[in-house]
N, C-alpha and C positions, 0 to 999 in steps of 0.2 A: 504493499498499500504506499504509494508515494505520500511523503511528510505534508505535510495542513498546512496554511497559509500563515495563524498564529504560531506554529508552529516555529523554539527555536532552537538552532543547531547546537551539540553538546560538543565544547575542543576537545578534540581526542589528547588523550592526557602528556604531554613531552609537546605540543604544541603551543602550549603561550607562549612562551619563552621569548621563541625566534618570530612569536608575531607582534610582542612588545619591542621585537628589537627588530624591526621590520616600521611599523609607527614613532618611533625617533629616530627611524635612518635619517629622512633630512634634514628632522631638525629637534630642540631639545622640546619637552613637552609631561606635561601634571600629569600625573595618575588620572583626571579623567576628559581629560582630552583626550589621553590616548587609548579610552572608551568608545570614546564620536571619535573614532579616529577609525575603531574595528568596525566599524556601527554601517559607519560612511561608504568604508571601503570594503566591506563582506557582501556575495551576494544574495545570501541571506540572511537571517536573524541569528544572530550567535548569543551565550547564555555562556556569560564567562563573567562568574562573584566576585562581587566589588571587595572580597579580600582574599583571592586566589590571582583574581589583578594584579593587587599591591603584596602579600607576599610575588609572588614571583615579583618585581620592582627591586624587594629588598633583596632575596638568590640574587638578577643579575650584579646589581651592584655589587651584592661582596663578594662575588667572581669576578669581578674590575669587570664588568664585559659594561657598564653606567656608570655613571657619572654623576647623584644629583647636587642641586644647587636651588637655595631659600633663593623667593623672588617674589614677586605680588602679579597674582594674578590680572588677568581682565575687566573682572567683576571688584581690582584692591583689596582682594583678599592673600596673602599670605600660602601659597605652596612648593612644591620643592618639584622644582621641572629635573628630568632624567636626559639624560643625552650620550649619546653612542663613544664609548672609547675605542683607541684604532684596535686591543684585541671584538670589543666588543662588534667591529665592524669586520674583523677576517670570524667571527666566528657567526656572527650573521650570513658571511654569505656560504661555510660549508653547510651548515643546516641549511636555509631557504634550500642548497644544490643538491640537498642529501632528501629536506623533504621531496621537490619537488620530482627527483627524482623514485624515487618510491608510488608519491600519487600517479604517480603515470602508469606505471609496473599494476598496482593494484587496479586501474579505469579498462586497464588493456584488458586485465582476467575477467573483471565482472564485466564487458560488455559481450553480447551472445554475437557470435561469426556464426556466417553463414556456411552452412557450408556443400561439402558439389554434392 
């Protein structure tokens, strides 16, 4: 049965970190902006708990893939902005390639083929 339009796609374990790194690859963003970026760039709505997003941000910062700095948001609130480090950009490139290859393989396996 195809998903209903009101269903949100759950993020597969292990992909959230890569999605967060992709979100901040162009410029530093704070947590809510990252959430908005993910919603805006997904083909269908994603289900990402706020707590999972902030855990990913802390994990990626601890691993040296992100650097967080305090700043002021557009609505004059204090917010922590996260930007990619050099090692974060390298990790993103490797993981993006790996995940895209995996997705292509799964797509090929699940796509019905005509038999002769």
